Structures are given as structure tokens and as C-alpha cells.
VOVEXTOR-330286 format. One record per residue (C-alpha): x, z, y; residue in three letters; residue number from 0. Coordinates in pm, whole numbers, plus 32768, in hexadecimal, padded with zeros to 4 digits. Example, Ala and Ser with C-alpha at 12.3 -4.5 7.8 and 13.67 -1.06 7.14 Angstrom:
# residues 2
<ketor xx="84CE" zz="830C" yy="7E3E" rest="Ala" nr="0"/>
<ketor xx="8557" zz="82CA" yy="7F96" rest="Ser" nr="1"/>
***
This chain:
# residues 87
<ketor xx="7C35" zz="7D51" yy="35F3" rest="Met" nr="0"/>
<ketor xx="7ADF" zz="7DD5" yy="365C" rest="Ser" nr="1"/>
<ketor xx="799B" zz="7D1D" yy="362B" rest="Arg" nr="2"/>
<ketor xx="78E5" zz="7C94" yy="3752" rest="Pro" nr="3"/>
<ketor xx="77BB" zz="7D3C" yy="37CF" rest="Asp" nr="4"/>
<ketor xx="7680" zz="7C74" yy="375D" rest="Pro" nr="5"/>
<ketor xx="75BF" zz="7CDE" yy="388F" rest="Phe" nr="6"/>
<ketor xx="76E0" zz="7C67" yy="396E" rest="Leu" nr="7"/>
<ketor xx="76C3" zz="7B0E" yy="38C9" rest="Ile" nr="8"/>
<ketor xx="7553" zz="7B04" yy="38D8" rest="Tyr" nr="9"/>
<ketor xx="755F" zz="7B6C" yy="3A4F" rest="Arg" nr="10"/>
<ketor xx="7658" zz="7A63" yy="3AAC" rest="Thr" nr="11"/>
<ketor xx="75B0" zz="7956" yy="39E0" rest="Ser" nr="12"/>
<ketor xx="7468" zz="79AC" yy="3A7D" rest="Leu" nr="13"/>
<ketor xx="74FF" zz="79A5" yy="3BD8" rest="Phe" nr="14"/>
<ketor xx="75A7" zz="7854" yy="3B94" rest="Ile" nr="15"/>
<ketor xx="7464" zz="77B4" yy="3B1B" rest="Ala" nr="16"/>
<ketor xx="7394" zz="7830" yy="3C36" rest="Leu" nr="17"/>
<ketor xx="7499" zz="77CB" yy="3D34" rest="Ala" nr="18"/>
<ketor xx="7497" zz="7663" yy="3C9F" rest="Ala" nr="19"/>
<ketor xx="731B" zz="765C" yy="3C94" rest="Tyr" nr="20"/>
<ketor xx="7310" zz="76C8" yy="3E03" rest="Tyr" nr="21"/>
<ketor xx="7412" zz="75C7" yy="3E78" rest="Val" nr="22"/>
<ketor xx="7363" zz="74B2" yy="3DB0" rest="Val" nr="23"/>
<ketor xx="71FE" zz="74FC" yy="3E41" rest="Thr" nr="24"/>
<ketor xx="727A" zz="7533" yy="3F8E" rest="Thr" nr="25"/>
<ketor xx="7333" zz="73EC" yy="3F9A" rest="Ala" nr="26"/>
<ketor xx="7203" zz="7331" yy="3F14" rest="Gly" nr="27"/>
<ketor xx="7115" zz="73C8" yy="4001" rest="Gly" nr="28"/>
<ketor xx="71FC" zz="7373" yy="4128" rest="Val" nr="29"/>
<ketor xx="722D" zz="720F" yy="4094" rest="Trp" nr="30"/>
<ketor xx="709F" zz="71D6" yy="4080" rest="Arg" nr="31"/>
<ketor xx="7079" zz="7266" yy="41F2" rest="Val" nr="32"/>
<ketor xx="7180" zz="717E" yy="4270" rest="Val" nr="33"/>
<ketor xx="70E9" zz="7052" yy="41AA" rest="Ala" nr="34"/>
<ketor xx="6F99" zz="70AB" yy="423C" rest="Leu" nr="35"/>
<ketor xx="7017" zz="70B2" yy="43A2" rest="Leu" nr="36"/>
<ketor xx="70EA" zz="6F77" yy="4396" rest="Arg" nr="37"/>
<ketor xx="705B" zz="6E4C" yy="442A" rest="Gly" nr="38"/>
<ketor xx="6FF6" zz="6DB6" yy="457A" rest="Ser" nr="39"/>
<ketor xx="6E79" zz="6D9E" yy="4541" rest="Asp" nr="40"/>
<ketor xx="6DB0" zz="6E56" yy="464F" rest="Pro" nr="41"/>
<ketor xx="6D1A" zz="6F53" yy="4559" rest="His" nr="42"/>
<ketor xx="6E76" zz="6FBB" yy="44ED" rest="Arg" nr="43"/>
<ketor xx="6EEA" zz="6FCC" yy="464C" rest="Arg" nr="44"/>
<ketor xx="6DBB" zz="70AB" yy="469F" rest="Leu" nr="45"/>
<ketor xx="6DFE" zz="7180" yy="456C" rest="Leu" nr="46"/>
<ketor xx="6F7A" zz="719F" yy="45DE" rest="Arg" nr="47"/>
<ketor xx="6F0B" zz="71FB" yy="4735" rest="Thr" nr="48"/>
<ketor xx="6E10" zz="72FA" yy="46C1" rest="Tyr" nr="49"/>
<ketor xx="6EFA" zz="73A6" yy="45D1" rest="Leu" nr="50"/>
<ketor xx="700C" zz="73BD" yy="46D5" rest="Ser" nr="51"/>
<ketor xx="6F19" zz="746A" yy="47D1" rest="Tyr" nr="52"/>
<ketor xx="6EAF" zz="7557" yy="46BF" rest="Gln" nr="53"/>
<ketor xx="7017" zz="75AF" yy="467F" rest="Leu" nr="54"/>
<ketor xx="7068" zz="75CF" yy="47E7" rest="Val" nr="55"/>
<ketor xx="6F2D" zz="76AD" yy="4831" rest="Ser" nr="56"/>
<ketor xx="6F6E" zz="7796" yy="46EF" rest="Phe" nr="57"/>
<ketor xx="6F1B" zz="78FD" yy="473D" rest="Arg" nr="58"/>
<ketor xx="6FA6" zz="7A0D" yy="4658" rest="Val" nr="59"/>
<ketor xx="6EB6" zz="7B1F" yy="46D1" rest="Arg" nr="60"/>
<ketor xx="6D93" zz="7AC0" yy="45EF" rest="Pro" nr="61"/>
<ketor xx="6E74" zz="7ABD" yy="44D0" rest="Leu" nr="62"/>
<ketor xx="6F3C" zz="7BFA" yy="44FF" rest="Ala" nr="63"/>
<ketor xx="6E8B" zz="7CD3" yy="4407" rest="Gly" nr="64"/>
<ketor xx="6EBB" zz="7BC6" yy="42F6" rest="Glu" nr="65"/>
<ketor xx="7031" zz="7BA2" yy="435E" rest="Leu" nr="66"/>
<ketor xx="7066" zz="7D23" yy="435D" rest="Leu" nr="67"/>
<ketor xx="6FBF" zz="7D35" yy="41FD" rest="Gln" nr="68"/>
<ketor xx="70A7" zz="7C0F" yy="4183" rest="Ile" nr="69"/>
<ketor xx="71E0" zz="7CC9" yy="420E" rest="Ala" nr="70"/>
<ketor xx="716B" zz="7E0F" yy="4166" rest="Phe" nr="71"/>
<ketor xx="714B" zz="7D7E" yy="400E" rest="Trp" nr="72"/>
<ketor xx="7296" zz="7CC1" yy="4040" rest="Cys" nr="73"/>
<ketor xx="733B" zz="7E00" yy="4091" rest="Thr" nr="74"/>
<ketor xx="72A6" zz="7EB7" yy="3F72" rest="Ile" nr="75"/>
<ketor xx="7322" zz="7DA7" yy="3E8F" rest="Leu" nr="76"/>
<ketor xx="7474" zz="7DBE" yy="3F13" rest="Leu" nr="77"/>
<ketor xx="747F" zz="7F2F" yy="3EF4" rest="Val" nr="78"/>
<ketor xx="740D" zz="7F14" yy="3D83" rest="Ile" nr="79"/>
<ketor xx="7522" zz="7E1C" yy="3D4F" rest="Tyr" nr="80"/>
<ketor xx="7624" zz="7EF5" yy="3DF0" rest="Trp" nr="81"/>
<ketor xx="75A5" zz="8027" yy="3D25" rest="Leu" nr="82"/>
<ketor xx="75CC" zz="7F6F" yy="3BE0" rest="His" nr="83"/>
<ketor xx="7738" zz="7F1F" yy="3C3C" rest="Gly" nr="84"/>
<ketor xx="776D" zz="8091" yy="3C78" rest="Lys" nr="85"/>
<ketor xx="76DC" zz="8108" yy="3B35" rest="Leu" nr="86"/>
***
């Protein structure tokens, strides 16, 4: 029986740890935002209205350069991951 590749174990455990961290922090952030927006007092209703207006009037054009850069680096990361599997 062949020995498992130590880098494969490291890569898999790192992926699992980062995925768990992402899920926990995202869920915590969503929970805090929902708790902040819940309620019927006038200030919270105004905040909900303002946030909904911001979401509806969101424009991608000012962020296009940043979004392209994020897509570029994600593509580079996927290519490196794919090349690692090939070699």
C-alpha cells in the first residue's frame, strides 16, 4: 500500500479549515445584520429603507476594475490548483 502524499493531506486539511472559517464568519455576520435590522422602531425602519434603496440602486460600473481583478486572481488560483493536479 502506498503512503499518502503529505501535501495532499495538508492541502485538504487547509481547505476544510478555511471553508469552516468562512461558513462560521459569514453566518455570524448575517446573524448580526439581521439582529440589527429587526425591530419596529423608526430608526430601524429608516435603516431598512435606506439599505433596500442602496441595494436597488447598486451600480457595477464603478467597481468593474476591482471585480475584474478579483476574477483574474481567482482564475490564477484555479490554474495553479489545476496545474498541481496535472504534475
